[in-house]
C-alpha positions as CSV (number, residue, x, y, z in Angstrom):
1,M,-57.2,117.6,52.0
2,K,-59.0,118.7,49.0
3,S,-56.2,121.0,47.8
4,L,-53.7,118.2,48.3
5,Q,-55.8,116.0,46.0
6,V,-56.0,118.9,43.4
7,I,-52.2,119.3,43.6
8,L,-51.6,115.6,43.0
9,R,-54.1,115.4,40.2
10,R,-52.6,118.4,38.5
11,G,-49.1,116.9,38.9
12,I,-50.1,113.6,37.5
13,A,-51.9,115.3,34.6
14,L,-48.8,117.4,33.9
15,A,-46.5,114.4,33.9
16,L,-48.8,112.5,31.5
17,L,-48.9,115.5,29.2
18,V,-45.1,115.7,29.2
19,F,-44.7,112.0,28.5
20,L,-47.3,112.1,25.6
21,L,-45.8,115.2,24.0
22,T,-42.1,114.2,24.1
23,P,-40.8,112.4,21.0
24,S,-40.0,108.7,21.3
25,I,-36.5,107.9,22.5
26,A,-36.3,104.6,20.6
27,K,-33.8,104.5,17.8
28,A,-34.7,103.2,14.4
29,A,-31.3,101.8,13.6
30,P,-27.9,102.4,15.3
31,K,-25.7,104.8,13.4
32,P,-22.3,103.0,13.0
33,L,-19.5,104.6,15.0
34,T,-16.0,105.2,13.7
35,P,-13.2,103.4,15.5
36,E,-12.0,106.8,16.8
37,Q,-15.4,107.6,18.4
38,V,-15.5,104.1,20.0
39,H,-11.9,104.6,21.3
40,A,-12.8,108.0,22.8
41,K,-16.0,106.7,24.4
42,V,-14.2,103.7,26.0
43,L,-11.4,106.0,27.3
44,K,-13.9,108.4,28.7
45,R,-15.9,105.6,30.4
46,G,-12.6,104.2,31.9
47,V,-11.4,100.8,33.0
48,G,-13.6,99.1,35.6
49,N,-16.9,100.5,34.3
50,W,-19.6,98.7,32.4
51,V,-20.5,99.2,28.8
52,W,-23.0,97.7,26.2
53,V,-21.4,96.9,22.9
54,Q,-23.0,95.8,19.6
55,E,-20.6,94.4,17.0
56,D,-21.1,94.5,13.2
57,S,-21.9,90.7,13.3
58,G,-25.0,91.5,15.4
59,V,-23.5,90.1,18.7
60,V,-24.4,92.2,21.7
61,L,-22.0,92.1,24.7
62,V,-22.4,93.7,28.1
63,G,-19.4,93.7,30.4
64,R,-16.8,95.6,32.4
65,I,-13.9,97.2,30.7
66,V,-10.7,95.6,31.9
67,A,-8.1,96.9,29.3
68,V,-7.9,99.6,26.7
69,D,-5.4,99.4,23.9
70,G,-4.7,101.4,20.7
71,G,-6.7,99.1,18.4
72,S,-9.0,97.2,20.8
73,F,-10.3,97.0,24.3
74,A,-11.2,94.0,26.5
75,L,-14.4,93.2,28.4
76,Q,-15.0,90.9,31.3
77,L,-18.5,89.6,30.7
78,H,-20.8,88.7,33.6
79,N,-20.1,85.1,34.9
80,D,-17.4,84.5,32.3
81,P,-13.8,84.0,33.5
82,E,-12.4,84.7,30.0
83,V,-11.6,88.2,28.9
84,T,-13.2,89.1,25.5
85,P,-11.1,91.3,23.2
86,I,-13.1,93.7,20.9
87,L,-11.7,95.6,18.0
88,Y,-12.8,99.2,17.7
89,S,-13.5,98.7,14.0
90,E,-16.1,95.9,14.8
91,V,-18.2,98.1,17.1
92,V,-21.5,99.4,15.5
93,D,-23.1,100.8,18.7
94,L,-21.7,101.5,22.2
95,R,-23.7,102.5,25.2
96,T,-22.2,103.6,28.4
97,G,-25.2,104.3,30.6
98,P,-25.7,107.2,32.9
99,S,-22.6,108.8,34.5
100,Q,-22.2,108.7,38.2
101,K,-23.0,112.4,38.3
102,A,-26.3,111.8,36.6
103,V,-27.2,109.1,39.0
104,W,-26.5,111.4,42.0
105,I,-28.5,114.2,40.5
106,T,-31.4,111.9,40.0
107,V,-31.2,110.7,43.6
108,A,-31.0,114.3,44.8
109,V,-34.0,115.3,42.8
110,G,-36.0,112.3,44.1
111,I,-35.2,113.0,47.7
112,T,-36.0,116.7,47.2
113,G,-39.3,115.9,45.7
114,A,-40.2,113.5,48.6
115,V,-39.3,116.2,51.1
116,I,-41.4,118.8,49.3
117,M,-44.4,116.4,49.2
118,A,-43.9,115.7,52.9
119,V,-43.9,119.4,53.8
120,V,-47.0,120.1,51.6
121,A,-48.8,117.1,53.2
122,H,-47.8,118.3,56.7
123,H,-49.1,121.8,55.9
124,E,-52.4,120.4,54.6
125,M,-52.9,118.2,57.6
126,N,-52.3,121.1,59.9
127,N,-54.9,123.2,58.0
128,M,-57.5,120.4,58.6
129,K,-57.2,120.5,62.4
130,P,-60.0,122.1,64.2
131,P,-59.1,125.4,65.9
132,A,-58.1,125.0,69.6
133,L,-60.7,125.8,72.1
134,Q,-60.1,128.9,74.2
135,V,-60.8,128.3,77.9
136,P,-61.5,131.5,79.7
137,A,-59.0,132.3,82.5
138,M,-60.4,132.2,86.0
139,H,-59.7,135.0,88.4
């Protein structure tokens, strides 16, 4: 059991070290996108997927892409029956979130980690069992 505790402590210490040494992910100010970049990102994300959009007026919209056109795209906002058209030239920042592939990779890594921890815990628990008593055979 002691070695399992040591493994967990070392893992936690390593995770904390990585989080403290990595640079901050926060952005100071969003870099304005060109209309071509916005159009390419929206096309890549595809109709039916969710995006986060910040317009040059400061308005932030989150919604599902329902249409893509040459000069604009349309969002269906949450709990809003109206479709909101957005010009590519008005978009300052666009975030698409993780791809479906990234989500599945994260899930797979999490499940793999849980299985590895279960195997290590099982091994450690078996090492803690007292040895079986040997009963002499009777002749």
